KOLVEXPA-717742 format. One record per residue (C-alpha): residue number from 1; y, z, x; residue in three letters. Coordinates in nm, 3 decimals. Layout:
BEGIN
nr->NUM v->Y w->Z u->X rest->ALA;
...
This chain:
BEGIN
nr->1 v->-1.422 w->2.418 u->-0.755 rest->MET;
nr->2 v->-1.087 w->2.343 u->-0.594 rest->SER;
nr->3 v->-0.837 w->2.133 u->-0.788 rest->ASP;
nr->4 v->-0.845 w->1.845 u->-0.541 rest->ASN;
nr->5 v->-1.156 w->1.705 u->-0.378 rest->ILE;
nr->6 v->-0.936 w->1.500 u->-0.143 rest->ILE;
nr->7 v->-0.574 w->1.494 u->-0.045 rest->ASN;
nr->8 v->-0.413 w->1.155 u->-0.092 rest->GLN;
nr->9 v->-0.053 w->1.070 u->-0.011 rest->ASP;
nr->10 v->-0.005 w->0.874 u->-0.332 rest->LEU;
nr->11 v->0.282 w->0.890 u->-0.577 rest->ASP;
nr->12 v->0.274 w->0.900 u->-0.954 rest->LEU;
nr->13 v->0.457 w->0.566 u->-0.961 rest->SER;
nr->14 v->0.151 w->0.405 u->-0.797 rest->ASP;
nr->15 v->-0.029 w->0.447 u->-1.129 rest->PHE;
nr->16 v->0.231 w->0.312 u->-1.368 rest->ASP;
nr->17 v->0.218 w->0.000 u->-1.583 rest->TYR;
nr->18 v->0.412 w->-0.137 u->-1.881 rest->HIS;
nr->19 v->0.233 w->-0.111 u->-2.215 rest->LEU;
nr->20 v->0.387 w->-0.264 u->-2.528 rest->PRO;
nr->21 v->0.358 w->0.006 u->-2.799 rest->PRO;
nr->22 v->0.195 w->-0.235 u->-3.045 rest->GLU;
nr->23 v->-0.114 w->-0.250 u->-2.819 rest->LEU;
nr->24 v->-0.192 w->0.118 u->-2.880 rest->ILE;
nr->25 v->-0.478 w->0.111 u->-3.132 rest->ALA;
nr->26 v->-0.400 w->0.326 u->-3.435 rest->GLN;
nr->27 v->-0.734 w->0.277 u->-3.611 rest->HIS;
nr->28 v->-1.088 w->0.205 u->-3.494 rest->PRO;
nr->29 v->-1.243 w->-0.141 u->-3.515 rest->ALA;
nr->30 v->-1.427 w->-0.220 u->-3.838 rest->GLU;
nr->31 v->-1.760 w->-0.162 u->-3.662 rest->ARG;
nr->32 v->-1.821 w->0.063 u->-3.362 rest->ARG;
nr->33 v->-1.948 w->-0.224 u->-3.147 rest->ASP;
nr->34 v->-1.681 w->-0.472 u->-3.259 rest->ALA;
nr->35 v->-1.442 w->-0.407 u->-2.971 rest->SER;
nr->36 v->-1.372 w->-0.633 u->-2.677 rest->ARG;
nr->37 v->-1.507 w->-0.551 u->-2.331 rest->LEU;
nr->38 v->-1.328 w->-0.632 u->-2.007 rest->LEU;
nr->39 v->-1.581 w->-0.652 u->-1.724 rest->HIS;
nr->40 v->-1.447 w->-0.570 u->-1.377 rest->LEU;
nr->41 v->-1.727 w->-0.655 u->-1.139 rest->ASP;
nr->42 v->-1.792 w->-0.514 u->-0.792 rest->ALA;
nr->43 v->-1.607 w->-0.800 u->-0.621 rest->THR;
nr->44 v->-1.294 w->-0.748 u->-0.833 rest->GLY;
nr->45 v->-1.367 w->-1.038 u->-1.069 rest->GLY;
nr->46 v->-1.253 w->-1.011 u->-1.433 rest->LEU;
nr->47 v->-1.455 w->-1.133 u->-1.730 rest->HIS;
nr->48 v->-1.352 w->-1.122 u->-2.097 rest->ASP;
nr->49 v->-1.647 w->-1.020 u->-2.312 rest->ARG;
nr->50 v->-1.739 w->-0.842 u->-2.634 rest->GLN;
nr->51 v->-1.893 w->-0.496 u->-2.640 rest->PHE;
nr->52 v->-2.208 w->-0.649 u->-2.789 rest->THR;
nr->53 v->-2.250 w->-0.826 u->-2.450 rest->ASP;
nr->54 v->-2.310 w->-0.491 u->-2.277 rest->LEU;
nr->55 v->-2.693 w->-0.513 u->-2.275 rest->PRO;
nr->56 v->-2.662 w->-0.831 u->-2.068 rest->GLY;
nr->57 v->-2.457 w->-0.646 u->-1.805 rest->LEU;
nr->58 v->-2.714 w->-0.369 u->-1.763 rest->LEU;
nr->59 v->-3.048 w->-0.399 u->-1.589 rest->ARG;
nr->60 v->-3.392 w->-0.262 u->-1.661 rest->ARG;
nr->61 v->-3.413 w->0.063 u->-1.469 rest->GLY;
nr->62 v->-3.045 w->0.153 u->-1.506 rest->ASP;
nr->63 v->-2.953 w->0.494 u->-1.644 rest->LEU;
nr->64 v->-2.676 w->0.551 u->-1.899 rest->LEU;
nr->65 v->-2.527 w->0.902 u->-1.897 rest->VAL;
nr->66 v->-2.352 w->1.011 u->-2.217 rest->PHE;
nr->67 v->-2.137 w->1.315 u->-2.296 rest->ASN;
nr->68 v->-2.285 w->1.475 u->-2.608 rest->ASN;
nr->69 v->-1.993 w->1.708 u->-2.684 rest->THR;
nr->70 v->-1.889 w->1.728 u->-3.048 rest->ARG;
nr->71 v->-1.524 w->1.724 u->-3.156 rest->VAL;
nr->72 v->-1.431 w->2.029 u->-3.362 rest->ILE;
nr->73 v->-1.164 w->2.040 u->-3.633 rest->LYS;
nr->74 v->-0.938 w->2.224 u->-3.394 rest->ALA;
nr->75 v->-0.596 w->2.186 u->-3.559 rest->ARG;
nr->76 v->-0.463 w->2.447 u->-3.802 rest->LEU;
nr->77 v->-0.119 w->2.460 u->-3.963 rest->ARG;
nr->78 v->0.066 w->2.743 u->-4.134 rest->GLY;
nr->79 v->0.342 w->2.993 u->-4.068 rest->HIS;
nr->80 v->0.414 w->3.330 u->-3.914 rest->LYS;
nr->81 v->0.430 w->3.635 u->-4.135 rest->ALA;
nr->82 v->0.808 w->3.615 u->-4.074 rest->SER;
nr->83 v->0.811 w->3.266 u->-4.225 rest->GLY;
nr->84 v->0.850 w->3.028 u->-3.929 rest->GLY;
nr->85 v->0.622 w->2.723 u->-3.922 rest->GLN;
nr->86 v->0.341 w->2.718 u->-3.670 rest->VAL;
nr->87 v->0.064 w->2.487 u->-3.551 rest->GLU;
nr->88 v->-0.246 w->2.613 u->-3.374 rest->VAL;
nr->89 v->-0.465 w->2.382 u->-3.165 rest->LEU;
nr->90 v->-0.781 w->2.557 u->-3.047 rest->VAL;
nr->91 v->-0.852 w->2.465 u->-2.685 rest->GLU;
nr->92 v->-1.162 w->2.673 u->-2.617 rest->ARG;
nr->93 v->-1.381 w->2.911 u->-2.811 rest->ILE;
nr->94 v->-1.436 w->3.218 u->-2.592 rest->THR;
nr->95 v->-1.638 w->3.441 u->-2.828 rest->ALA;
nr->96 v->-1.772 w->3.417 u->-3.181 rest->ALA;
nr->97 v->-1.437 w->3.518 u->-3.333 rest->GLN;
nr->98 v->-1.198 w->3.449 u->-3.045 rest->LYS;
nr->99 v->-1.041 w->3.137 u->-2.899 rest->ALA;
nr->100 v->-0.772 w->3.022 u->-2.660 rest->LEU;
nr->101 v->-0.523 w->2.794 u->-2.831 rest->ALA;
nr->102 v->-0.199 w->2.607 u->-2.795 rest->HIS;
nr->103 v->0.057 w->2.744 u->-3.042 rest->VAL;
nr->104 v->0.360 w->2.541 u->-3.142 rest->ARG;
nr->105 v->0.636 w->2.748 u->-3.301 rest->ALA;
nr->106 v->1.011 w->2.789 u->-3.278 rest->SER;
nr->107 v->0.951 w->3.102 u->-3.069 rest->LYS;
nr->108 v->0.638 w->3.193 u->-2.876 rest->SER;
nr->109 v->0.441 w->3.457 u->-3.070 rest->PRO;
nr->110 v->0.401 w->3.797 u->-2.909 rest->LYS;
nr->111 v->0.076 w->3.998 u->-2.902 rest->PRO;
nr->112 v->0.013 w->4.149 u->-3.242 rest->GLY;
nr->113 v->0.178 w->3.860 u->-3.428 rest->THR;
nr->114 v->-0.015 w->3.758 u->-3.739 rest->ARG;
nr->115 v->-0.029 w->3.393 u->-3.837 rest->LEU;
nr->116 v->-0.098 w->3.274 u->-4.192 rest->LEU;
nr->117 v->-0.278 w->2.941 u->-4.174 rest->LEU;
nr->118 v->-0.431 w->2.690 u->-4.415 rest->ALA;
nr->119 v->-0.187 w->2.759 u->-4.700 rest->ASP;
nr->120 v->-0.238 w->3.132 u->-4.660 rest->GLY;
nr->121 v->-0.617 w->3.115 u->-4.688 rest->ALA;
nr->122 v->-0.662 w->3.230 u->-4.328 rest->LEU;
nr->123 v->-0.495 w->3.510 u->-4.134 rest->GLU;
nr->124 v->-0.538 w->3.533 u->-3.757 rest->VAL;
nr->125 v->-0.387 w->3.757 u->-3.491 rest->GLU;
nr->126 v->-0.237 w->3.668 u->-3.154 rest->VAL;
nr->127 v->-0.401 w->3.908 u->-2.907 rest->ARG;
nr->128 v->-0.250 w->3.798 u->-2.577 rest->GLY;
nr->129 v->-0.171 w->3.507 u->-2.351 rest->ARG;
nr->130 v->-0.335 w->3.320 u->-2.062 rest->GLU;
nr->131 v->-0.081 w->3.086 u->-1.905 rest->GLY;
nr->132 v->0.016 w->2.826 u->-2.164 rest->GLU;
nr->133 v->-0.262 w->2.934 u->-2.398 rest->LEU;
nr->134 v->-0.271 w->3.216 u->-2.654 rest->PHE;
nr->135 v->-0.574 w->3.431 u->-2.731 rest->GLU;
nr->136 v->-0.634 w->3.420 u->-3.105 rest->ILE;
nr->137 v->-0.868 w->3.650 u->-3.299 rest->GLU;
nr->138 v->-1.023 w->3.514 u->-3.618 rest->PHE;
nr->139 v->-1.165 w->3.716 u->-3.910 rest->PRO;
nr->140 v->-1.486 w->3.508 u->-3.908 rest->GLU;
nr->141 v->-1.672 w->3.290 u->-3.655 rest->PRO;
nr->142 v->-1.427 w->3.035 u->-3.518 rest->VAL;
nr->143 v->-1.646 w->2.730 u->-3.575 rest->LEU;
nr->144 v->-1.700 w->2.824 u->-3.942 rest->ASP;
nr->145 v->-1.327 w->2.873 u->-3.995 rest->VAL;
nr->146 v->-1.237 w->2.541 u->-3.829 rest->LEU;
nr->147 v->-1.496 w->2.348 u->-4.025 rest->GLU;
nr->148 v->-1.357 w->2.490 u->-4.348 rest->ARG;
nr->149 v->-0.983 w->2.484 u->-4.278 rest->HIS;
nr->150 v->-0.916 w->2.270 u->-3.970 rest->GLY;
nr->151 v->-0.840 w->1.903 u->-3.921 rest->SER;
nr->152 v->-0.949 w->1.653 u->-3.656 rest->VAL;
nr->153 v->-0.707 w->1.676 u->-3.361 rest->PRO;
nr->154 v->-0.617 w->1.310 u->-3.313 rest->LEU;
nr->155 v->-0.437 w->1.222 u->-2.988 rest->PRO;
nr->156 v->-0.056 w->1.241 u->-2.990 rest->PRO;
nr->157 v->-0.017 w->0.863 u->-2.967 rest->TYR;
nr->158 v->-0.201 w->0.810 u->-3.298 rest->ILE;
nr->159 v->0.069 w->0.837 u->-3.559 rest->THR;
nr->160 v->-0.123 w->0.887 u->-3.885 rest->HIS;
nr->161 v->-0.264 w->1.217 u->-4.007 rest->ALA;
nr->162 v->-0.640 w->1.255 u->-3.969 rest->ALA;
nr->163 v->-0.835 w->1.135 u->-4.273 rest->ASP;
nr->164 v->-1.201 w->1.112 u->-4.376 rest->ASN;
nr->165 v->-1.249 w->0.794 u->-4.173 rest->ASP;
nr->166 v->-1.127 w->0.973 u->-3.860 rest->ASP;
nr->167 v->-1.371 w->1.258 u->-3.919 rest->GLU;
nr->168 v->-1.660 w->1.016 u->-3.874 rest->SER;
nr->169 v->-1.517 w->0.758 u->-3.634 rest->ARG;
nr->170 v->-1.350 w->1.000 u->-3.391 rest->TYR;
nr->171 v->-1.698 w->1.130 u->-3.314 rest->GLN;
nr->172 v->-1.985 w->0.969 u->-3.124 rest->THR;
nr->173 v->-2.309 w->0.903 u->-3.311 rest->VAL;
nr->174 v->-2.492 w->1.123 u->-3.059 rest->TYR;
nr->175 v->-2.245 w->1.417 u->-3.069 rest->ALA;
nr->176 v->-2.443 w->1.741 u->-3.060 rest->GLU;
nr->177 v->-2.273 w->2.041 u->-2.896 rest->THR;
nr->178 v->-1.947 w->2.148 u->-3.067 rest->PRO;
nr->179 v->-1.650 w->2.238 u->-2.851 rest->GLY;
nr->180 v->-1.430 w->1.938 u->-2.771 rest->ALA;
nr->181 v->-1.078 w->1.891 u->-2.902 rest->VAL;
nr->182 v->-1.072 w->1.526 u->-2.798 rest->ALA;
nr->183 v->-1.348 w->1.269 u->-2.823 rest->ALA;
nr->184 v->-1.523 w->1.120 u->-2.520 rest->PRO;
nr->185 v->-1.391 w->0.787 u->-2.643 rest->THR;
nr->186 v->-1.602 w->0.543 u->-2.441 rest->ALA;
nr->187 v->-1.897 w->0.661 u->-2.649 rest->GLY;
nr->188 v->-1.728 w->0.566 u->-2.976 rest->LEU;
nr->189 v->-1.834 w->0.202 u->-2.922 rest->HIS;
nr->190 v->-2.205 w->0.282 u->-2.941 rest->PHE;
nr->191 v->-2.387 w->0.273 u->-3.275 rest->ASP;
nr->192 v->-2.750 w->0.368 u->-3.327 rest->GLN;
nr->193 v->-2.862 w->0.004 u->-3.321 rest->ALA;
nr->194 v->-2.703 w->-0.048 u->-2.978 rest->MET;
nr->195 v->-2.867 w->0.267 u->-2.840 rest->LEU;
nr->196 v->-3.208 w->0.153 u->-2.965 rest->GLU;
nr->197 v->-3.155 w->-0.199 u->-2.828 rest->ARG;
nr->198 v->-3.076 w->-0.058 u->-2.484 rest->LEU;
nr->199 v->-3.382 w->0.168 u->-2.490 rest->LYS;
nr->200 v->-3.601 w->-0.129 u->-2.580 rest->ALA;
nr->201 v->-3.451 w->-0.316 u->-2.286 rest->GLN;
nr->202 v->-3.579 w->-0.049 u->-2.045 rest->GLY;
nr->203 v->-3.246 w->0.124 u->-1.987 rest->ILE;
nr->204 v->-3.289 w->0.500 u->-1.969 rest->ASP;
nr->205 v->-3.050 w->0.751 u->-2.128 rest->GLN;
nr->206 v->-2.944 w->1.102 u->-2.028 rest->ALA;
nr->207 v->-2.682 w->1.350 u->-2.139 rest->PHE;
nr->208 v->-2.423 w->1.588 u->-2.003 rest->VAL;
nr->209 v->-2.183 w->1.811 u->-2.194 rest->THR;
nr->210 v->-1.814 w->1.840 u->-2.113 rest->LEU;
nr->211 v->-1.589 w->1.988 u->-2.378 rest->HIS;
nr->212 v->-1.279 w->1.772 u->-2.354 rest->VAL;
nr->213 v->-0.962 w->1.981 u->-2.372 rest->GLY;
nr->214 v->-0.616 w->1.896 u->-2.499 rest->ALA;
nr->215 v->-0.507 w->1.896 u->-2.135 rest->GLY;
nr->216 v->-0.651 w->1.545 u->-2.109 rest->THR;
nr->217 v->-0.332 w->1.425 u->-2.283 rest->PHE;
nr->218 v->-0.093 w->1.630 u->-2.072 rest->GLN;
nr->219 v->0.129 w->1.417 u->-1.847 rest->PRO;
nr->220 v->0.125 w->1.458 u->-1.471 rest->VAL;
nr->221 v->0.458 w->1.626 u->-1.393 rest->ARG;
nr->222 v->0.466 w->1.600 u->-1.014 rest->VAL;
nr->223 v->0.582 w->1.311 u->-0.798 rest->GLU;
nr->224 v->0.306 w->1.343 u->-0.537 rest->HIS;
nr->225 v->-0.038 w->1.353 u->-0.694 rest->ILE;
nr->226 v->-0.163 w->1.591 u->-0.424 rest->ARG;
nr->227 v->0.053 w->1.855 u->-0.593 rest->ASP;
nr->228 v->-0.113 w->1.813 u->-0.934 rest->HIS;
nr->229 v->-0.351 w->2.083 u->-1.061 rest->HIS;
nr->230 v->-0.611 w->1.980 u->-1.315 rest->MET;
nr->231 v->-0.680 w->2.175 u->-1.632 rest->HIS;
nr->232 v->-1.022 w->2.342 u->-1.649 rest->ALA;
nr->233 v->-1.297 w->2.208 u->-1.874 rest->GLU;
nr->234 v->-1.641 w->2.353 u->-1.941 rest->ARG;
nr->235 v->-1.936 w->2.133 u->-1.843 rest->TYR;
nr->236 v->-2.315 w->2.138 u->-1.826 rest->VAL;
nr->237 v->-2.539 w->1.891 u->-1.640 rest->VAL;
nr->238 v->-2.901 w->1.966 u->-1.737 rest->PRO;
nr->239 v->-3.183 w->1.961 u->-1.485 rest->ALA;
nr->240 v->-3.344 w->1.678 u->-1.685 rest->GLU;
nr->241 v->-3.038 w->1.459 u->-1.625 rest->THR;
nr->242 v->-3.042 w->1.535 u->-1.253 rest->LEU;
nr->243 v->-3.411 w->1.444 u->-1.238 rest->HIS;
nr->244 v->-3.342 w->1.116 u->-1.415 rest->LYS;
nr->245 v->-3.067 w->1.035 u->-1.165 rest->ILE;
nr->246 v->-3.314 w->1.096 u->-0.880 rest->HIS;
nr->247 v->-3.576 w->0.876 u->-1.048 rest->ASP;
nr->248 v->-3.320 w->0.602 u->-1.115 rest->THR;
nr->249 v->-3.215 w->0.597 u->-0.750 rest->ARG;
nr->250 v->-3.579 w->0.589 u->-0.642 rest->ALA;
nr->251 v->-3.647 w->0.274 u->-0.843 rest->ARG;
nr->252 v->-3.326 w->0.102 u->-0.733 rest->GLY;
nr->253 v->-3.143 w->0.142 u->-1.064 rest->GLY;
nr->254 v->-2.778 w->0.223 u->-1.122 rest->ARG;
nr->255 v->-2.627 w->0.535 u->-1.277 rest->VAL;
nr->256 v->-2.377 w->0.416 u->-1.538 rest->VAL;
nr->257 v->-2.149 w->0.686 u->-1.675 rest->ALA;
nr->258 v->-2.032 w->0.645 u->-2.032 rest->VAL;
nr->259 v->-1.677 w->0.776 u->-2.014 rest->GLY;
nr->260 v->-1.466 w->0.953 u->-1.755 rest->THR;
nr->261 v->-1.587 w->1.290 u->-1.885 rest->THR;
nr->262 v->-1.942 w->1.197 u->-1.787 rest->SER;
nr->263 v->-1.811 w->1.096 u->-1.443 rest->VAL;
nr->264 v->-1.632 w->1.427 u->-1.399 rest->ARG;
nr->265 v->-1.943 w->1.622 u->-1.507 rest->SER;
nr->266 v->-2.176 w->1.435 u->-1.273 rest->LEU;
nr->267 v->-1.943 w->1.451 u->-0.975 rest->GLU;
nr->268 v->-1.866 w->1.820 u->-1.036 rest->ALA;
nr->269 v->-2.240 w->1.889 u->-1.039 rest->ALA;
nr->270 v->-2.279 w->1.693 u->-0.715 rest->ALA;
nr->271 v->-2.042 w->1.937 u->-0.543 rest->HIS;
nr->272 v->-2.143 w->2.257 u->-0.723 rest->GLU;
nr->273 v->-2.518 w->2.224 u->-0.777 rest->GLY;
nr->274 v->-2.831 w->2.168 u->-0.575 rest->ASP;
nr->275 v->-2.926 w->1.838 u->-0.740 rest->GLY;
nr->276 v->-3.231 w->1.992 u->-0.905 rest->VAL;
nr->277 v->-3.137 w->2.277 u->-1.136 rest->HIS;
nr->278 v->-2.903 w->2.280 u->-1.436 rest->THR;
nr->279 v->-2.543 w->2.303 u->-1.317 rest->THR;
nr->280 v->-2.268 w->2.442 u->-1.537 rest->GLU;
nr->281 v->-1.929 w->2.606 u->-1.523 rest->GLY;
nr->282 v->-1.562 w->2.519 u->-1.533 rest->ASP;
nr->283 v->-1.447 w->2.213 u->-1.345 rest->THR;
nr->284 v->-1.103 w->2.113 u->-1.227 rest->ARG;
nr->285 v->-1.230 w->1.816 u->-1.028 rest->ILE;
nr->286 v->-0.950 w->1.568 u->-0.959 rest->PHE;
nr->287 v->-1.081 w->1.225 u->-0.860 rest->ILE;
nr->288 v->-0.828 w->0.996 u->-0.691 rest->THR;
nr->289 v->-0.849 w->0.686 u->-0.468 rest->PRO;
nr->290 v->-1.039 w->0.764 u->-0.151 rest->GLY;
nr->291 v->-1.296 w->0.981 u->-0.329 rest->TYR;
nr->292 v->-1.661 w->0.913 u->-0.241 rest->HIS;
nr->293 v->-1.876 w->0.901 u->-0.555 rest->PHE;
nr->294 v->-2.210 w->1.075 u->-0.525 rest->VAL;
nr->295 v->-2.381 w->1.007 u->-0.858 rest->HIS;
nr->296 v->-2.190 w->0.725 u->-1.032 rest->VAL;
nr->297 v->-2.234 w->0.350 u->-0.967 rest->ASP;
nr->298 v->-2.058 w->0.207 u->-1.272 rest->ALA;
nr->299 v->-1.853 w->0.321 u->-1.569 rest->LEU;
nr->300 v->-1.800 w->0.227 u->-1.931 rest->ILE;
nr->301 v->-1.456 w->0.345 u->-2.035 rest->THR;
nr->302 v->-1.153 w->0.276 u->-2.252 rest->ASN;
nr->303 v->-0.805 w->0.189 u->-2.121 rest->PHE;
nr->304 v->-0.605 w->0.490 u->-2.006 rest->HIS;
nr->305 v->-0.245 w->0.602 u->-2.026 rest->LEU;
nr->306 v->0.004 w->0.507 u->-1.754 rest->PRO;
nr->307 v->0.038 w->0.769 u->-1.480 rest->GLN;
nr->308 v->-0.266 w->0.961 u->-1.609 rest->SER;
nr->309 v->-0.537 w->1.134 u->-1.407 rest->THR;
nr->310 v->-0.793 w->0.912 u->-1.579 rest->LEU;
nr->311 v->-0.619 w->0.600 u->-1.451 rest->LEU;
nr->312 v->-0.643 w->0.756 u->-1.105 rest->MET;
nr->313 v->-1.015 w->0.813 u->-1.157 rest->LEU;
nr->314 v->-1.092 w->0.451 u->-1.247 rest->VAL;
nr->315 v->-0.874 w->0.339 u->-0.955 rest->SER;
nr->316 v->-1.092 w->0.551 u->-0.728 rest->ALA;
nr->317 v->-1.406 w->0.376 u->-0.854 rest->LEU;
nr->318 v->-1.285 w->0.015 u->-0.858 rest->ALA;
nr->319 v->-0.989 w->0.018 u->-0.619 rest->GLY;
nr->320 v->-0.620 w->0.041 u->-0.699 rest->MET;
nr->321 v->-0.542 w->-0.329 u->-0.678 rest->GLU;
nr->322 v->-0.837 w->-0.443 u->-0.895 rest->PRO;
nr->323 v->-0.737 w->-0.189 u->-1.162 rest->ILE;
nr->324 v->-0.375 w->-0.308 u->-1.150 rest->ARG;
nr->325 v->-0.492 w->-0.665 u->-1.202 rest->ARG;
nr->326 v->-0.732 w->-0.562 u->-1.477 rest->ALA;
nr->327 v->-0.465 w->-0.372 u->-1.670 rest->TYR;
nr->328 v->-0.210 w->-0.653 u->-1.630 rest->ALA;
nr->329 v->-0.473 w->-0.894 u->-1.762 rest->HIS;
nr->330 v->-0.558 w->-0.663 u->-2.051 rest->ALA;
nr->331 v->-0.192 w->-0.638 u->-2.154 rest->VAL;
nr->332 v->-0.142 w->-1.014 u->-2.127 rest->GLN;
nr->333 v->-0.464 w->-1.078 u->-2.323 rest->SER;
nr->334 v->-0.364 w->-0.829 u->-2.594 rest->ARG;
nr->335 v->-0.651 w->-0.587 u->-2.555 rest->TYR;
nr->336 v->-0.627 w->-0.272 u->-2.768 rest->ARG;
nr->337 v->-0.554 w->0.045 u->-2.571 rest->PHE;
nr->338 v->-0.653 w->0.413 u->-2.568 rest->PHE;
nr->339 v->-0.891 w->0.616 u->-2.787 rest->SER;
nr->340 v->-0.950 w->0.365 u->-3.068 rest->TYR;
nr->341 v->-0.905 w->0.065 u->-2.841 rest->GLY;
nr->342 v->-1.123 w->-0.175 u->-2.646 rest->ASP;
nr->343 v->-1.350 w->-0.096 u->-2.353 rest->ALA;
nr->344 v->-1.407 w->-0.178 u->-1.988 rest->MET;
nr->345 v->-1.727 w->-0.204 u->-1.786 rest->PHE;
nr->346 v->-1.633 w->-0.118 u->-1.428 rest->ILE;
nr->347 v->-1.872 w->-0.162 u->-1.136 rest->GLU;
nr->348 v->-1.795 w->0.041 u->-0.824 rest->ALA;
nr->349 v->-1.609 w->-0.164 u->-0.565 rest->ALA;
nr->350 v->-1.822 w->-0.307 u->-0.290 rest->GLN;
nr->351 v->-1.761 w->-0.135 u->0.041 rest->THR;
nr->352 v->-1.679 w->-0.362 u->0.336 rest->PRO;
């Protein structure tokens, strides 16, 4: 898929806002469903709610689509054989014992460099390079090594080191397929009781898989967003999910994506697949204002970083001005921002 679905003459500054640093949530709420929920309705109206109000905003016959990726313990620390400190952040597992990774070191390692990680308990070899990423070969299956020696890769704006609480709370309760290095954070608000309550209410559920990469935190470095190229992420939209979308449409229900990663998966499948069979691959889909959504009618999401591609995505769904007003309101009302923060329920803007 091409990097840009559309070509918009918009500047990075169009997606900026001021965020007081103290509004960046450093820890999750005491309970998963204890966050606030800002409802941006289809007319642009704003409503302050609690996440526990969500069932009242959904209708019997709606379909919730979740991303069931599982965050892996992707961060490893150690040193080169020559002694220099190094940090490895696995971006993607490419084979049982190989992965592409970001490597932070005083000097970029060359092919053949051996890295001693986890206090010397693990030795890996740099085999080559693909752009900004390094190919790393492990002595054992990568997932086993990471589970034993790795740590949860918290986002860069969370200042504390990952602890046991993060291992459970920076993971959705329905996480199933390992491979993400960042959580699909909109799903963090759902506990098992909420999922069961929604099922009992007649709201269907379906799943996609998109392994969120570290690129989700990379800043946009171009002035004109048409010049930005998205990082690739692996996704799967099962045939069962596509069938449920068809059935939901047939009964007049809405498709409600849980998180921007679910949006990107569904919209990538809309352009790459046939609407019937399982669709999978790498996506670089870049959704900006002016984009026509095929599968998504509404979105549950957290608040996103200034000038980020995710802020552009929600602006495409709701409209740029409604999102500006919503974010200004959220700052003024002291909502909590980013991965461990509060949530939004965004209904697609009504077309004139």
